[in-house]
C-alpha positions as CSV (number, residue, x, y, z in Angstrom):
1,K,175.4,79.1,127.9
2,T,179.2,79.6,127.0
3,L,179.3,76.3,124.8
4,I,176.8,77.8,122.6
5,N,179.0,81.1,122.5
6,N,182.1,79.5,122.1
7,Q,180.8,77.5,119.4
8,M,179.4,80.9,117.5
9,I,183.5,82.4,117.7
10,K,184.9,79.2,116.3
11,R,182.6,79.3,113.5
12,I,183.2,83.1,112.6
13,V,187.1,82.5,113.1
14,F,187.3,79.2,111.5
15,G,184.8,81.0,108.6
16,A,186.8,83.6,108.0
17,A,189.7,81.2,107.4
18,A,187.7,79.1,104.9
19,G,186.5,82.3,103.1
20,A,190.2,83.5,103.6
21,L,191.2,80.7,101.7
22,A,188.5,80.2,98.9
23,L,189.9,83.4,98.2
24,A,193.3,82.6,97.8
25,P,193.4,82.2,94.1
26,L,192.2,86.0,93.9
27,S,195.6,87.1,96.4
28,A,198.7,85.8,97.2
29,V,198.5,83.6,100.7
30,A,201.5,83.1,102.2
31,G,200.3,81.3,105.2
32,P,199.8,79.1,107.3
33,Y,201.7,80.1,110.3
34,A,201.7,80.0,114.0
35,N,201.6,82.9,116.3
36,I,202.2,82.3,120.5
37,E,202.0,86.0,122.4
38,A,201.8,87.0,125.7
39,N,199.7,89.9,127.1
40,A,200.0,91.0,130.5
41,G,198.4,93.7,132.2
42,W,199.0,96.2,135.0
43,S,197.3,98.9,136.5
44,G,199.7,101.3,138.3
45,S,202.2,98.8,139.9
46,D,199.1,96.0,140.3
47,Y,199.5,92.9,137.9
48,S,196.1,91.7,136.9
49,G,197.4,88.6,134.9
50,A,198.4,87.4,131.8
51,V,196.9,85.8,128.4
52,T,198.9,83.6,126.0
53,D,197.7,82.8,122.7
54,I,198.6,80.1,121.0
55,H,197.3,80.5,117.3
56,L,197.5,79.0,114.0
57,G,196.8,81.7,111.0
58,F,196.7,82.2,107.7
59,E,198.1,85.7,106.0
60,G,198.1,86.8,102.3
61,G,198.0,90.1,99.9
62,E,198.1,91.3,97.1
63,G,199.6,95.0,95.7
64,P,198.5,97.3,98.7
65,Y,196.3,94.9,100.1
66,S,197.4,92.3,103.2
67,W,195.2,90.4,105.6
68,Y,195.7,87.7,108.0
69,V,193.1,85.7,110.3
70,Q,194.3,83.5,113.0
71,G,192.8,81.6,115.9
72,G,193.4,78.8,118.7
73,P,193.3,78.3,122.1
74,A,194.1,81.4,124.9
75,I,195.5,80.8,128.4
76,V,194.0,83.0,130.6
77,Q,196.1,83.6,134.0
78,P,194.5,86.3,136.3
79,D,196.7,86.8,139.2
80,G,196.2,84.9,142.1
81,A,193.8,82.3,140.6
82,D,193.4,79.1,139.1
83,A,194.5,79.4,134.9
84,E,191.5,78.4,132.2
85,V,192.0,77.6,128.5
86,E,189.3,79.9,126.5
87,F,189.4,80.6,122.5
88,S,190.5,83.5,120.7
89,G,191.2,84.7,117.5
90,K,191.8,87.8,115.3
91,I,190.9,89.1,111.8
92,G,192.9,92.1,110.0
93,G,194.3,93.9,107.3
94,A,196.0,97.1,106.0
95,V,196.0,99.0,102.9
96,A,199.2,101.3,101.6
97,A,197.5,104.3,100.7
98,S,201.2,105.5,99.5
99,E,204.9,104.6,99.6
100,K,205.0,106.2,103.2
101,L,201.4,105.5,104.5
102,S,199.4,102.7,105.2
103,V,195.8,101.9,107.1
104,Y,195.7,98.9,109.1
105,G,192.7,97.5,111.1
106,E,192.2,94.6,113.4
107,I,188.8,92.8,115.3
108,S,189.5,89.9,118.0
109,G,187.5,88.1,120.5
110,I,187.8,85.6,123.3
111,T,185.6,83.3,124.7
112,G,185.0,83.5,128.6
113,D,182.6,82.2,131.5
114,D,179.9,84.4,131.3
115,N,180.5,86.8,128.2
116,N,182.8,86.8,125.2
117,S,185.0,89.3,125.2
118,Y,185.6,91.5,121.7
119,G,188.1,94.1,120.8
120,G,189.0,96.5,117.6
121,K,191.9,98.7,117.1
122,A,192.6,100.7,113.7
123,G,195.5,103.0,112.9
124,V,197.7,104.7,110.7
125,K,201.6,103.8,110.1
126,F,204.1,106.5,108.5
127,L,207.4,105.7,106.9
128,F,210.3,108.2,107.5
């Protein structure tokens, strides 16, 4: 059950990385890079736990366009429970609409015991 989902996530992330590398001649690639990121959560003063991503990634871009793809193990540490190692990944990019405005987006995912979890974000960044 989870093994199939884990394999699907790995194929998606590594496929995206391979696709990004295949497009390297079309846009500048400045990768690879390592990104270690810890995210913790609280609801009020109740600590729920943390996830630490240990990712290998690639990034690139040309002109107003930039992109990245990264993935690797994620250490999931719920409050009061044993840590588990899952697989997580992210893919995202940005477009500079002008000198002072850019638009960005990211899709992320992490494997889980019962279900995979996915997330997304999009936004605009204004420079002053």
